[in-house]
C-alpha positions in Angstrom: 10.4 -1.0 5.5 9.6 -0.3 1.9 6.1 0.1 0.6 5.3 0.1 -3.1 1.8 0.8 -4.3 0.9 -0.1 -7.9 -0.1 2.9 -10.0 -0.6 1.0 -13.3 -3.7 1.7 -15.2 -5.8 -1.1 -13.6 -4.9 -0.1 -10.0 -5.0 3.6 -10.8 -8.6 3.2 -12.0 -9.4 1.5 -8.7 -8.0 4.3 -6.6 -4.4 3.4 -5.8 -3.4 7.0 -5.3 -6.0 7.3 -2.5 -4.8 4.1 -1.0 -1.2 5.3 -1.1 -2.2 8.7 0.5 -4.1 6.9 3.3 -1.1 4.6 4.0 1.1 7.7 4.2 -1.3 9.3 6.7 -1.3 6.2 8.9 2.5 6.1 8.9 2.6 9.7 10.0 -0.1 9.2 12.6 1.8 6.3 14.2 5.2 8.1 14.0 6.8 5.6 11.6 8.0 8.1 9.0 11.7 7.2 9.7 11.0 3.5 9.4 8.8 3.4 6.3 9.6 4.6 2.8 7.1 4.8 -0.1 7.4 4.3 -3.8 5.2 3.5 -6.7 5.3 0.6 -9.1 3.8 0.6 -12.6 2.7 -3.0 -12.5 3.1 -5.7 -9.8 1.4 -8.4 -12.0 -1.9 -8.8 -10.2 -4.1 -6.6 -12.3 -7.2 -8.7 -11.8 -6.9 -8.9 -8.1 -7.6 -5.2 -7.2 -5.1 -2.7 -6.0 -1.7 -4.3 -5.2 0.7 -3.2 -2.6 4.2 -4.6 -2.0 5.6 -4.4 1.6 9.2 -5.5 1.8 8.6 -7.7 -1.3 5.4 -9.3 0.2 2.6 -8.8 -2.3 -0.8 -7.9 -0.9 -3.7 -7.8 -3.4 -7.3 -6.5 -3.2 -6.4 -3.4 -1.2 -8.9 -0.6 -1.2 -10.2 2.2 0.9 -12.4 -0.3 2.8 -9.5 -2.3 4.1 -6.4 -0.1 3.8 -6.4 0.5 7.6 -6.5 -3.2 8.3 -3.7 -3.8 5.8 -1.6 -1.1 7.5 -2.2 -2.7 10.9 -1.4 -6.2 9.8 1.5 -5.7 7.5 3.1 -2.4 8.7 2.2 -1.7 12.3 2.6 -5.3 13.5 5.9 -5.7 11.7 7.6 -2.8 13.4 
């Protein structure tokens, strides 16, 4: 599974690096390091919709520290 977190200026200002770090922590905590790879994207085209994450080419918008754990459970943990 490939996870890309937008780090373009809009997402960066909203905390995308913290979101990416939290996703990495959750992957480690659940022992999924061999199944999940991370990368960054400079723009996923949803700048007005909050931090954008692509998981195996599925776009998830509006990700933030308040819902990143739920995004992990729904789109990563439940897909393994």
